[in-house]
Jmol script that loads the backbone (N, CA, C; Angstrom):
load data "model"
ATOM      1  N   MET A   1      83.979 -15.358  63.452  1.00  0.00           N
ATOM      2  CA  MET A   1      83.041 -14.843  62.327  1.00  0.00           C
ATOM      3  C   MET A   1      82.037 -13.942  62.774  1.00  0.00           C
ATOM      4  N   PRO A   2      81.813 -12.965  61.982  1.00  0.00           N
ATOM      5  CA  PRO A   2      80.836 -12.081  62.272  1.00  0.00           C
ATOM      6  C   PRO A   2      79.315 -12.674  62.635  1.00  0.00           C
ATOM      7  N   GLN A   3      78.935 -13.724  61.995  1.00  0.00           N
ATOM      8  CA  GLN A   3      77.776 -14.224  62.269  1.00  0.00           C
ATOM      9  C   GLN A   3      77.753 -14.858  63.818  1.00  0.00           C
ATOM     10  N   GLU A   4      78.823 -15.376  64.121  1.00  0.00           N
ATOM     11  CA  GLU A   4      78.916 -15.900  65.580  1.00  0.00           C
ATOM     12  C   GLU A   4      78.771 -14.763  66.524  1.00  0.00           C
ATOM     13  N   LEU A   5      79.472 -13.628  66.093  1.00  0.00           N
ATOM     14  CA  LEU A   5      79.336 -12.491  67.135  1.00  0.00           C
ATOM     15  C   LEU A   5      77.995 -12.010  67.267  1.00  0.00           C
ATOM     16  N   ASP A   6      77.154 -12.082  66.117  1.00  0.00           N
ATOM     17  CA  ASP A   6      75.763 -11.669  66.185  1.00  0.00           C
ATOM     18  C   ASP A   6      75.131 -12.565  67.107  1.00  0.00           C
ATOM     19  N   VAL A   7      75.121 -13.772  67.063  1.00  0.00           N
ATOM     20  CA  VAL A   7      74.424 -14.913  67.684  1.00  0.00           C
ATOM     21  C   VAL A   7      74.737 -14.856  69.120  1.00  0.00           C
ATOM     22  N   TRP A   8      76.186 -14.754  69.463  1.00  0.00           N
ATOM     23  CA  TRP A   8      76.554 -14.879  70.781  1.00  0.00           C
ATOM     24  C   TRP A   8      76.521 -13.630  71.572  1.00  0.00           C
ATOM     25  N   TYR A   9      76.660 -12.363  70.919  1.00  0.00           N
ATOM     26  CA  TYR A   9      76.807 -11.138  71.661  1.00  0.00           C
ATOM     27  C   TYR A   9      75.698 -10.190  71.300  1.00  0.00           C
ATOM     28  N   LEU A  10      75.625  -9.979  69.859  1.00  0.00           N
ATOM     29  CA  LEU A  10      74.548  -8.766  69.406  1.00  0.00           C
ATOM     30  C   LEU A  10      73.291  -9.131  69.844  1.00  0.00           C
ATOM     31  N   LEU A  11      72.594 -10.295  69.267  1.00  0.00           N
ATOM     32  CA  LEU A  11      71.279 -10.575  69.553  1.00  0.00           C
ATOM     33  C   LEU A  11      70.757 -10.642  71.049  1.00  0.00           C
ATOM     34  N   PRO A  12      71.749 -11.491  71.803  1.00  0.00           N
ATOM     35  CA  PRO A  12      71.432 -11.324  73.276  1.00  0.00           C
ATOM     36  C   PRO A  12      71.332  -9.879  73.952  1.00  0.00           C
ATOM     37  N   ALA A  13      72.296  -9.110  73.429  1.00  0.00           N
ATOM     38  CA  ALA A  13      72.287  -7.677  73.984  1.00  0.00           C
ATOM     39  C   ALA A  13      71.278  -6.856  73.580  1.00  0.00           C
ATOM     40  N   ILE A  14      70.677  -7.148  72.362  1.00  0.00           N
ATOM     41  CA  ILE A  14      69.579  -6.439  71.912  1.00  0.00           C
ATOM     42  C   ILE A  14      68.364  -6.910  72.747  1.00  0.00           C
ATOM     43  N   ARG A  15      68.277  -8.094  72.813  1.00  0.00           N
ATOM     44  CA  ARG A  15      67.129  -8.610  73.746  1.00  0.00           C
ATOM     45  C   ARG A  15      67.196  -8.091  75.259  1.00  0.00           C
ATOM     46  N   ARG A  16      68.523  -7.933  75.633  1.00  0.00           N
ATOM     47  CA  ARG A  16      68.602  -7.348  77.147  1.00  0.00           C
ATOM     48  C   ARG A  16      68.069  -5.957  77.124  1.00  0.00           C
ATOM     49  N   GLU A  17      68.598  -5.235  76.172  1.00  0.00           N
ATOM     50  CA  GLU A  17      68.168  -3.727  76.105  1.00  0.00           C
ATOM     51  C   GLU A  17      66.723  -3.718  75.918  1.00  0.00           C
ATOM     52  N   LEU A  18      66.072  -4.356  75.023  1.00  0.00           N
ATOM     53  CA  LEU A  18      64.596  -4.400  74.650  1.00  0.00           C
ATOM     54  C   LEU A  18      63.861  -4.795  75.975  1.00  0.00           C
ATOM     55  N   ALA A  19      64.209  -5.741  76.750  1.00  0.00           N
ATOM     56  CA  ALA A  19      63.569  -6.223  77.863  1.00  0.00           C
ATOM     57  C   ALA A  19      63.691  -5.034  78.909  1.00  0.00           C
ATOM     58  N   GLN A  20      64.746  -4.335  79.136  1.00  0.00           N
ATOM     59  CA  GLN A  20      64.987  -3.333  80.069  1.00  0.00           C
ATOM     60  C   GLN A  20      64.061  -2.138  79.661  1.00  0.00           C
ATOM     61  N   VAL A  21      63.925  -1.814  78.319  1.00  0.00           N
ATOM     62  CA  VAL A  21      63.188  -0.758  77.929  1.00  0.00           C
ATOM     63  C   VAL A  21      61.614  -1.057  78.198  1.00  0.00           C
ATOM     64  N   PHE A  22      61.353  -2.226  77.900  1.00  0.00           N
ATOM     65  CA  PHE A  22      59.947  -2.661  78.007  1.00  0.00           C
ATOM     66  C   PHE A  22      59.439  -2.607  79.635  1.00  0.00           C
ATOM     67  N   ILE A  23      60.468  -2.928  80.447  1.00  0.00           N
ATOM     68  CA  ILE A  23      60.022  -2.956  81.880  1.00  0.00           C
ATOM     69  C   ILE A  23      60.126  -1.502  82.461  1.00  0.00           C
ATOM     70  N   LYS A  24      61.238  -0.712  82.180  1.00  0.00           N
ATOM     71  CA  LYS A  24      61.487   0.442  82.784  1.00  0.00           C
ATOM     72  C   LYS A  24      60.659   1.534  82.262  1.00  0.00           C
ATOM     73  N   ASP A  25      60.495   1.607  80.841  1.00  0.00           N
ATOM     74  CA  ASP A  25      59.896   2.712  80.358  1.00  0.00           C
ATOM     75  C   ASP A  25      58.412   2.343  79.910  1.00  0.00           C
ATOM     76  N   CYS A  26      58.036   1.115  79.681  1.00  0.00           N
ATOM     77  CA  CYS A  26      56.692   0.748  79.195  1.00  0.00           C
ATOM     78  C   CYS A  26      55.971   0.154  80.170  1.00  0.00           C
ATOM     79  N   LYS A  27      56.508  -0.322  81.389  1.00  0.00           N
ATOM     80  CA  LYS A  27      55.778  -0.929  82.475  1.00  0.00           C
ATOM     81  C   LYS A  27      55.116  -2.190  82.143  1.00  0.00           C
ATOM     82  N   ILE A  28      55.864  -3.065  81.415  1.00  0.00           N
ATOM     83  CA  ILE A  28      55.250  -4.335  80.819  1.00  0.00           C
ATOM     84  C   ILE A  28      55.928  -5.357  81.718  1.00  0.00           C
ATOM     85  N   SER A  29      55.020  -6.459  81.900  1.00  0.00           N
ATOM     86  CA  SER A  29      55.562  -7.515  82.746  1.00  0.00           C
ATOM     87  C   SER A  29      56.455  -8.417  82.118  1.00  0.00           C
ATOM     88  N   GLN A  30      57.287  -9.038  82.970  1.00  0.00           N
ATOM     89  CA  GLN A  30      58.242 -10.159  82.251  1.00  0.00           C
ATOM     90  C   GLN A  30      57.519 -11.227  81.466  1.00  0.00           C
ATOM     91  N   LYS A  31      56.285 -11.418  81.868  1.00  0.00           N
ATOM     92  CA  LYS A  31      55.643 -12.556  81.221  1.00  0.00           C
ATOM     93  C   LYS A  31      55.125 -12.094  79.805  1.00  0.00           C
ATOM     94  N   GLU A  32      54.714 -10.912  79.707  1.00  0.00           N
ATOM     95  CA  GLU A  32      54.246 -10.223  78.475  1.00  0.00           C
ATOM     96  C   GLU A  32      55.436 -10.013  77.562  1.00  0.00           C
ATOM     97  N   ILE A  33      56.660  -9.603  78.051  1.00  0.00           N
ATOM     98  CA  ILE A  33      57.870  -9.411  77.177  1.00  0.00           C
ATOM     99  C   ILE A  33      58.305 -10.682  76.702  1.00  0.00           C
ATOM    100  N   ALA A  34      58.192 -11.851  77.504  1.00  0.00           N
ATOM    101  CA  ALA A  34      58.591 -13.182  76.982  1.00  0.00           C
ATOM    102  C   ALA A  34      57.611 -13.460  75.799  1.00  0.00           C
ATOM    103  N   GLU A  35      56.547 -13.216  75.946  1.00  0.00           N
ATOM    104  CA  GLU A  35      55.532 -13.564  74.767  1.00  0.00           C
ATOM    105  C   GLU A  35      55.856 -12.642  73.536  1.00  0.00           C
ATOM    106  N   ILE A  36      56.158 -11.436  73.792  1.00  0.00           N
ATOM    107  CA  ILE A  36      56.465 -10.593  72.685  1.00  0.00           C
ATOM    108  C   ILE A  36      57.757 -10.969  71.965  1.00  0.00           C
ATOM    109  N   LEU A  37      58.782 -11.349  72.749  1.00  0.00           N
ATOM    110  CA  LEU A  37      59.989 -11.694  72.068  1.00  0.00           C
ATOM    111  C   LEU A  37      60.321 -13.184  71.824  1.00  0.00           C
ATOM    112  N   GLY A  38      59.238 -13.920  72.107  1.00  0.00           N
ATOM    113  CA  GLY A  38      59.274 -15.440  71.976  1.00  0.00           C
ATOM    114  C   GLY A  38      60.448 -16.059  72.813  1.00  0.00           C
ATOM    115  N   LEU A  39      60.550 -15.638  73.997  1.00  0.00           N
ATOM    116  CA  LEU A  39      61.542 -16.205  75.055  1.00  0.00           C
ATOM    117  C   LEU A  39      60.799 -16.612  76.311  1.00  0.00           C
ATOM    118  N   THR A  40      61.741 -17.250  77.118  1.00  0.00           N
ATOM    119  CA  THR A  40      61.073 -17.769  78.367  1.00  0.00           C
ATOM    120  C   THR A  40      61.069 -16.484  79.340  1.00  0.00           C
ATOM    121  N   GLU A  41      60.132 -16.570  80.367  1.00  0.00           N
ATOM    122  CA  GLU A  41      60.194 -15.531  81.465  1.00  0.00           C
ATOM    123  C   GLU A  41      61.566 -15.711  82.168  1.00  0.00           C
ATOM    124  N   SER A  42      62.143 -16.741  82.416  1.00  0.00           N
ATOM    125  CA  SER A  42      63.412 -16.781  83.017  1.00  0.00           C
ATOM    126  C   SER A  42      64.442 -16.083  82.137  1.00  0.00           C
ATOM    127  N   ALA A  43      64.484 -16.242  80.956  1.00  0.00           N
ATOM    128  CA  ALA A  43      65.503 -15.630  80.282  1.00  0.00           C
ATOM    129  C   ALA A  43      65.251 -14.073  80.404  1.00  0.00           C
ATOM    130  N   ILE A  44      64.113 -13.587  80.346  1.00  0.00           N
ATOM    131  CA  ILE A  44      63.741 -12.195  80.449  1.00  0.00           C
ATOM    132  C   ILE A  44      64.276 -11.792  81.722  1.00  0.00           C
ATOM    133  N   SER A  45      64.000 -12.606  82.787  1.00  0.00           N
ATOM    134  CA  SER A  45      64.530 -12.108  84.181  1.00  0.00           C
ATOM    135  C   SER A  45      66.076 -12.052  84.153  1.00  0.00           C
ATOM    136  N   GLN A  46      66.788 -12.980  83.451  1.00  0.00           N
ATOM    137  CA  GLN A  46      68.097 -12.958  83.480  1.00  0.00           C
ATOM    138  C   GLN A  46      68.718 -11.640  82.647  1.00  0.00           C
ATOM    139  N   TYR A  47      67.982 -11.276  81.741  1.00  0.00           N
ATOM    140  CA  TYR A  47      68.432 -10.164  80.850  1.00  0.00           C
ATOM    141  C   TYR A  47      68.082  -8.785  81.715  1.00  0.00           C
ATOM    142  N   VAL A  48      67.146  -8.797  82.458  1.00  0.00           N
ATOM    143  CA  VAL A  48      66.727  -7.619  83.278  1.00  0.00           C
ATOM    144  C   VAL A  48      67.783  -7.535  84.468  1.00  0.00           C
ATOM    145  N   GLN A  49      68.144  -8.725  85.007  1.00  0.00           N
ATOM    146  CA  GLN A  49      68.905  -8.585  86.263  1.00  0.00           C
ATOM    147  C   GLN A  49      70.438  -8.556  85.917  1.00  0.00           C
ATOM    148  N   SER A  50      70.768  -8.401  84.447  1.00  0.00           N
ATOM    149  CA  SER A  50      71.951  -8.490  83.941  1.00  0.00           C
ATOM    150  C   SER A  50      72.996  -9.681  84.321  1.00  0.00           C
ATOM    151  N   LYS A  51      72.209 -10.748  84.290  1.00  0.00           N
ATOM    152  CA  LYS A  51      72.874 -12.200  84.466  1.00  0.00           C
ATOM    153  C   LYS A  51      73.350 -12.877  83.117  1.00  0.00           C
ATOM    154  N   ARG A  52      72.788 -11.999  81.959  1.00  0.00           N
ATOM    155  CA  ARG A  52      72.891 -12.625  80.696  1.00  0.00           C
ATOM    156  C   ARG A  52      73.260 -11.462  79.750  1.00  0.00           C
ATOM    157  N   ALA A  53      74.057 -11.720  78.798  1.00  0.00           N
ATOM    158  CA  ALA A  53      74.400 -10.787  77.698  1.00  0.00           C
ATOM    159  C   ALA A  53      75.015  -9.555  78.168  1.00  0.00           C
ATOM    160  N   ASN A  54      76.037  -9.611  79.169  1.00  0.00           N
ATOM    161  CA  ASN A  54      76.744  -8.404  79.686  1.00  0.00           C
ATOM    162  C   ASN A  54      77.830  -7.822  79.034  1.00  0.00           C
ATOM    163  N   GLU A  55      78.460  -8.692  78.099  1.00  0.00           N
ATOM    164  CA  GLU A  55      79.738  -8.345  77.506  1.00  0.00           C
ATOM    165  C   GLU A  55      79.589  -7.005  76.557  1.00  0.00           C
ATOM    166  N   LEU A  56      78.629  -7.051  75.853  1.00  0.00           N
ATOM    167  CA  LEU A  56      78.414  -5.970  74.838  1.00  0.00           C
ATOM    168  C   LEU A  56      77.524  -4.812  75.481  1.00  0.00           C
ATOM    169  N   LYS A  57      78.169  -3.726  75.340  1.00  0.00           N
ATOM    170  CA  LYS A  57      77.488  -2.522  75.865  1.00  0.00           C
ATOM    171  C   LYS A  57      77.259  -1.460  74.781  1.00  0.00           C
ATOM    172  N   PHE A  58      75.977  -0.826  74.765  1.00  0.00           N
ATOM    173  CA  PHE A  58      75.722   0.135  73.785  1.00  0.00           C
ATOM    174  C   PHE A  58      75.749   1.547  74.186  1.00  0.00           C
ATOM    175  N   SER A  59      76.135   2.291  73.212  1.00  0.00           N
ATOM    176  CA  SER A  59      76.238   3.764  73.493  1.00  0.00           C
ATOM    177  C   SER A  59      75.000   4.501  73.796  1.00  0.00           C
ATOM    178  N   PRO A  60      75.096   5.621  74.263  1.00  0.00           N
ATOM    179  CA  PRO A  60      73.602   6.260  74.435  1.00  0.00           C
ATOM    180  C   PRO A  60      72.923   6.522  73.100  1.00  0.00           C
ATOM    181  N   THR A  61      73.711   6.765  71.976  1.00  0.00           N
ATOM    182  CA  THR A  61      72.979   6.836  70.851  1.00  0.00           C
ATOM    183  C   THR A  61      72.379   5.636  70.245  1.00  0.00           C
ATOM    184  N   GLU A  62      73.024   4.321  70.606  1.00  0.00           N
ATOM    185  CA  GLU A  62      72.497   3.180  70.199  1.00  0.00           C
ATOM    186  C   GLU A  62      71.376   2.888  71.019  1.00  0.00           C
ATOM    187  N   LYS A  63      71.383   3.155  72.280  1.00  0.00           N
ATOM    188  CA  LYS A  63      70.206   2.840  73.282  1.00  0.00           C
ATOM    189  C   LYS A  63      68.835   3.577  72.724  1.00  0.00           C
ATOM    190  N   ILE A  64      69.082   4.780  72.159  1.00  0.00           N
ATOM    191  CA  ILE A  64      67.916   5.587  71.611  1.00  0.00           C
ATOM    192  C   ILE A  64      67.341   4.734  70.477  1.00  0.00           C
ATOM    193  N   ILE A  65      68.330   4.130  69.530  1.00  0.00           N
ATOM    194  CA  ILE A  65      67.764   3.506  68.338  1.00  0.00           C
ATOM    195  C   ILE A  65      66.948   2.325  68.830  1.00  0.00           C
ATOM    196  N   ILE A  66      67.435   1.527  69.913  1.00  0.00           N
ATOM    197  CA  ILE A  66      66.866   0.440  70.620  1.00  0.00           C
ATOM    198  C   ILE A  66      65.556   0.836  71.145  1.00  0.00           C
ATOM    199  N   LYS A  67      65.406   1.929  71.895  1.00  0.00           N
ATOM    200  CA  LYS A  67      64.341   2.469  72.431  1.00  0.00           C
ATOM    201  C   LYS A  67      63.040   2.613  71.445  1.00  0.00           C
ATOM    202  N   LYS A  68      63.480   3.308  70.302  1.00  0.00           N
ATOM    203  CA  LYS A  68      62.641   3.543  69.120  1.00  0.00           C
ATOM    204  C   LYS A  68      61.978   2.272  68.506  1.00  0.00           C
ATOM    205  N   THR A  69      62.889   1.326  68.454  1.00  0.00           N
ATOM    206  CA  THR A  69      62.456  -0.045  67.948  1.00  0.00           C
ATOM    207  C   THR A  69      61.701  -0.744  68.848  1.00  0.00           C
ATOM    208  N   ALA A  70      61.933  -0.532  70.155  1.00  0.00           N
ATOM    209  CA  ALA A  70      60.959  -1.105  71.145  1.00  0.00           C
ATOM    210  C   ALA A  70      59.477  -0.441  70.941  1.00  0.00           C
ATOM    211  N   GLU A  71      59.476   0.665  70.658  1.00  0.00           N
ATOM    212  CA  GLU A  71      58.114   1.365  70.563  1.00  0.00           C
ATOM    213  C   GLU A  71      57.405   0.793  69.309  1.00  0.00           C
ATOM    214  N   LYS A  72      58.197   0.585  68.203  1.00  0.00           N
ATOM    215  CA  LYS A  72      57.751   0.089  66.925  1.00  0.00           C
ATOM    216  C   LYS A  72      57.301  -1.386  67.124  1.00  0.00           C
ATOM    217  N   ILE A  73      57.965  -2.159  68.061  1.00  0.00           N
ATOM    218  CA  ILE A  73      57.530  -3.645  68.257  1.00  0.00           C
ATOM    219  C   ILE A  73      56.193  -3.653  69.079  1.00  0.00           C
ATOM    220  N   LEU A  74      56.004  -2.583  70.042  1.00  0.00           N
ATOM    221  CA  LEU A  74      54.735  -2.605  70.780  1.00  0.00           C
ATOM    222  C   LEU A  74      53.553  -2.251  69.952  1.00  0.00           C
ATOM    223  N   LYS A  75      53.798  -1.417  68.847  1.00  0.00           N
ATOM    224  CA  LYS A  75      52.792  -1.128  67.943  1.00  0.00           C
ATOM    225  C   LYS A  75      52.453  -2.358  66.854  1.00  0.00           C
ATOM    226  N   ASP A  76      53.407  -3.206  66.638  1.00  0.00           N
ATOM    227  CA  ASP A  76      53.245  -4.100  65.586  1.00  0.00           C
ATOM    228  C   ASP A  76      54.169  -5.365  66.036  1.00  0.00           C
ATOM    229  N   LYS A  77      53.525  -6.098  67.077  1.00  0.00           N
ATOM    230  CA  LYS A  77      54.068  -7.233  67.767  1.00  0.00           C
ATOM    231  C   LYS A  77      54.310  -8.438  66.777  1.00  0.00           C
ATOM    232  N   LYS A  78      53.377  -8.504  65.714  1.00  0.00           N
ATOM    233  CA  LYS A  78      53.571  -9.633  64.889  1.00  0.00           C
ATOM    234  C   LYS A  78      54.777  -9.732  64.024  1.00  0.00           C
ATOM    235  N   ASN A  79      55.542  -8.502  63.973  1.00  0.00           N
ATOM    236  CA  ASN A  79      56.761  -8.318  63.111  1.00  0.00           C
ATOM    237  C   ASN A  79      58.042  -8.158  63.905  1.00  0.00           C
ATOM    238  N   VAL A  80      57.919  -8.761  65.278  1.00  0.00           N
ATOM    239  CA  VAL A  80      58.992  -8.416  66.243  1.00  0.00           C
ATOM    240  C   VAL A  80      60.413  -8.979  65.546  1.00  0.00           C
ATOM    241  N   ARG A  81      60.333  -9.959  64.910  1.00  0.00           N
ATOM    242  CA  ARG A  81      61.610 -10.594  64.210  1.00  0.00           C
ATOM    243  C   ARG A  81      62.239  -9.604  63.194  1.00  0.00           C
ATOM    244  N   SER A  82      61.486  -9.074  62.515  1.00  0.00           N
ATOM    245  CA  SER A  82      61.891  -8.213  61.428  1.00  0.00           C
ATOM    246  C   SER A  82      62.379  -6.958  62.014  1.00  0.00           C
ATOM    247  N   TYR A  83      61.836  -6.445  63.084  1.00  0.00           N
ATOM    248  CA  TYR A  83      62.439  -5.286  63.688  1.00  0.00           C
ATOM    249  C   TYR A  83      63.744  -5.548  64.356  1.00  0.00           C
ATOM    250  N   ILE A  84      63.804  -6.824  65.019  1.00  0.00           N
ATOM    251  CA  ILE A  84      65.023  -7.053  65.623  1.00  0.00           C
ATOM    252  C   ILE A  84      66.172  -7.341  64.592  1.00  0.00           C
ATOM    253  N   TYR A  85      65.839  -7.979  63.542  1.00  0.00           N
ATOM    254  CA  TYR A  85      66.755  -8.063  62.299  1.00  0.00           C
ATOM    255  C   TYR A  85      67.263  -6.775  61.819  1.00  0.00           C
ATOM    256  N   HIS A  86      66.224  -5.892  61.616  1.00  0.00           N
ATOM    257  CA  HIS A  86      66.770  -4.579  61.074  1.00  0.00           C
ATOM    258  C   HIS A  86      67.646  -3.766  62.143  1.00  0.00           C
ATOM    259  N   LEU A  87      67.318  -3.766  63.322  1.00  0.00           N
ATOM    260  CA  LEU A  87      67.968  -3.302  64.434  1.00  0.00           C
ATOM    261  C   LEU A  87      69.516  -3.990  64.565  1.00  0.00           C
ATOM    262  N   SER A  88      69.643  -5.206  64.230  1.00  0.00           N
ATOM    263  CA  SER A  88      70.783  -5.838  64.357  1.00  0.00           C
ATOM    264  C   SER A  88      71.675  -5.253  63.177  1.00  0.00           C
ATOM    265  N   GLN A  89      71.091  -4.990  61.960  1.00  0.00           N
ATOM    266  CA  GLN A  89      71.841  -4.426  60.943  1.00  0.00           C
ATOM    267  C   GLN A  89      72.247  -3.063  61.228  1.00  0.00           C
ATOM    268  N   ILE A  90      71.477  -2.230  61.789  1.00  0.00           N
ATOM    269  CA  ILE A  90      71.898  -0.867  62.080  1.00  0.00           C
ATOM    270  C   ILE A  90      73.013  -0.992  63.189  1.00  0.00           C
ATOM    271  N   LEU A  91      72.895  -1.749  64.265  1.00  0.00           N
ATOM    272  CA  LEU A  91      74.028  -1.822  65.274  1.00  0.00           C
ATOM    273  C   LEU A  91      75.316  -2.313  64.747  1.00  0.00           C
ATOM    274  N   ARG A  92      75.107  -3.272  64.010  1.00  0.00           N
ATOM    275  CA  ARG A  92      76.400  -3.817  63.329  1.00  0.00           C
ATOM    276  C   ARG A  92      77.133  -2.767  62.628  1.00  0.00           C
ATOM    277  N   LYS A  93      76.511  -1.863  61.951  1.00  0.00           N
ATOM    278  CA  LYS A  93      77.229  -0.804  61.179  1.00  0.00           C
ATOM    279  C   LYS A  93      77.785   0.191  62.224  1.00  0.00           C
ATOM    280  N   SER A  94      77.219   0.314  63.407  1.00  0.00           N
ATOM    281  CA  SER A  94      77.894   1.219  64.405  1.00  0.00           C
ATOM    282  C   SER A  94      79.084   0.702  65.046  1.00  0.00           C
ATOM    283  N   LYS A  95      79.645  -0.339  64.580  1.00  0.00           N
ATOM    284  CA  LYS A  95      80.666  -0.996  65.133  1.00  0.00           C
ATOM    285  C   LYS A  95      80.871  -1.371  66.519  1.00  0.00           C
ATOM    286  N   CYS A  96      79.596  -1.436  67.182  1.00  0.00           N
ATOM    287  CA  CYS A  96      79.695  -1.991  68.519  1.00  0.00           C
ATOM    288  C   CYS A  96      80.229  -3.249  68.798  1.00  0.00           C
ATOM    289  N   LEU A  97      80.306  -4.185  67.824  1.00  0.00           N
ATOM    290  CA  LEU A  97      80.962  -5.318  67.976  1.00  0.00           C
ATOM    291  C   LEU A  97      82.496  -5.473  67.879  1.00  0.00           C
ATOM    292  N   CYS A  98      83.061  -4.394  67.444  1.00  0.00           N
ATOM    293  CA  CYS A  98      84.479  -4.498  67.059  1.00  0.00           C
ATOM    294  C   CYS A  98      85.295  -4.802  68.330  1.00  0.00           C
ATOM    295  N   LYS A  99      85.055  -4.307  69.461  1.00  0.00           N
ATOM    296  CA  LYS A  99      85.804  -4.469  70.578  1.00  0.00           C
ATOM    297  C   LYS A  99      85.831  -6.038  71.018  1.00  0.00           C
ATOM    298  N   ILE A 100      84.789  -6.570  70.995  1.00  0.00           N
ATOM    299  CA  ILE A 100      84.624  -7.921  71.161  1.00  0.00           C
ATOM    300  C   ILE A 100      85.332  -8.731  70.162  1.00  0.00           C
ATOM    301  N   HIS A 101      85.123  -8.442  68.843  1.00  0.00           N
ATOM    302  CA  HIS A 101      85.793  -9.106  67.818  1.00  0.00           C
ATOM    303  C   HIS A 101      87.293  -9.122  67.973  1.00  0.00           C
ATOM    304  N   LYS A 102      87.757  -7.964  68.263  1.00  0.00           N
ATOM    305  CA  LYS A 102      89.316  -7.839  68.590  1.00  0.00           C
ATOM    306  C   LYS A 102      89.818  -8.567  69.777  1.00  0.00           C
ATOM    307  N   LYS A 103      88.987  -8.639  70.748  1.00  0.00           N
ATOM    308  CA  LYS A 103      89.318  -9.339  71.881  1.00  0.00           C
ATOM    309  C   LYS A 103      89.550 -10.809  71.667  1.00  0.00           C
ATOM    310  N   TYR A 104      88.610 -11.363  70.905  1.00  0.00           N
ATOM    311  CA  TYR A 104      88.692 -12.822  70.595  1.00  0.00           C
ATOM    312  C   TYR A 104      89.582 -13.262  69.370  1.00  0.00           C
ATOM    313  N   GLU A 105      89.973 -12.131  68.562  1.00  0.00           N
ATOM    314  CA  GLU A 105      90.750 -12.604  67.393  1.00  0.00           C
ATOM    315  C   GLU A 105      91.893 -11.489  67.376  1.00  0.00           C
ATOM    316  N   LYS A 106      93.000 -11.875  68.106  1.00  0.00           N
ATOM    317  CA  LYS A 106      94.003 -10.994  68.535  1.00  0.00           C
ATOM    318  C   LYS A 106      94.774 -10.410  67.179  1.00  0.00           C
ATOM    319  N   ASN A 107      94.774 -11.108  66.195  1.00  0.00           N
ATOM    320  CA  ASN A 107      95.593 -10.843  64.973  1.00  0.00           C
ATOM    321  C   ASN A 107      94.735 -10.101  63.846  1.00  0.00           C
ATOM    322  N   LEU A 108      93.658  -9.466  64.273  1.00  0.00           N
ATOM    323  CA  LEU A 108      92.921  -8.639  63.333  1.00  0.00           C
ATOM    324  C   LEU A 108      93.737  -7.338  62.915  1.00  0.00           C
ATOM    325  N   SER A 109      93.540  -6.943  61.793  1.00  0.00           N
ATOM    326  CA  SER A 109      94.147  -5.705  61.402  1.00  0.00           C
ATOM    327  C   SER A 109      93.439  -4.499  62.039  1.00  0.00           C
ATOM    328  N   CYS A 110      94.028  -3.370  62.045  1.00  0.00           N
ATOM    329  CA  CYS A 110      93.619  -2.122  62.647  1.00  0.00           C
ATOM    330  C   CYS A 110      92.457  -1.602  61.808  1.00  0.00           C
ATOM    331  N   ASP A 111      92.497  -1.927  60.538  1.00  0.00           N
ATOM    332  CA  ASP A 111      91.564  -1.413  59.519  1.00  0.00           C
ATOM    333  C   ASP A 111      90.465  -2.485  59.171  1.00  0.00           C
ATOM    334  N   CYS A 112      90.427  -3.474  60.078  1.00  0.00           N
ATOM    335  CA  CYS A 112      89.269  -4.447  59.802  1.00  0.00           C
ATOM    336  C   CYS A 112      87.702  -3.756  59.732  1.00  0.00           C
ATOM    337  N   ASN A 113      87.042  -4.243  58.789  1.00  0.00           N
ATOM    338  CA  ASN A 113      85.733  -3.795  58.675  1.00  0.00           C
ATOM    339  C   ASN A 113      84.658  -4.880  58.642  1.00  0.00           C
ATOM    340  N   VAL A 114      85.120  -6.158  59.032  1.00  0.00           N
ATOM    341  CA  VAL A 114      84.208  -7.164  58.989  1.00  0.00           C
ATOM    342  C   VAL A 114      82.919  -7.027  59.608  1.00  0.00           C
ATOM    343  N   CYS A 115      82.870  -6.482  60.908  1.00  0.00           N
ATOM    344  CA  CYS A 115      81.848  -6.463  61.627  1.00  0.00           C
ATOM    345  C   CYS A 115      80.727  -5.349  61.156  1.00  0.00           C
ATOM    346  N   SER A 116      81.254  -4.337  60.423  1.00  0.00           N
ATOM    347  CA  SER A 116      80.403  -3.328  60.231  1.00  0.00           C
ATOM    348  C   SER A 116      79.929  -3.284  58.503  1.00  0.00           C
ATOM    349  N   CYS A 117      80.193  -4.332  57.988  1.00  0.00           N
ATOM    350  CA  CYS A 117      79.953  -4.403  56.482  1.00  0.00           C
ATOM    351  C   CYS A 117      78.514  -4.465  56.390  1.00  0.00           C
TER     352      CYS A 117
END
end "model"
wireframe off; spacefill off
backbone 0.3
color backbone group
């Protein structure tokens, strides 16, 4: 189901990318990132070290969208969940989940559009 794909793959991959942007581009500590995203420091560490959320990869265009969202989050930290939700809607339409969906549901039709609705 698409909701399961969001929870198991998309949201963790978004967190991974945001954590990496915050560390590499914004020079924010893992502790502060954990506070911003409402996660533990160990979760952030695992995202940064690619020990978590590795199955879903984003295109360069998608990474730009994620980076812009990271900038918005830093300016308005109290609405982080809203920004992540909006980002998940955008990325879902980009069909980034389709490969994973097809991997786990072998009998999907070629014209399936469940993930990008």
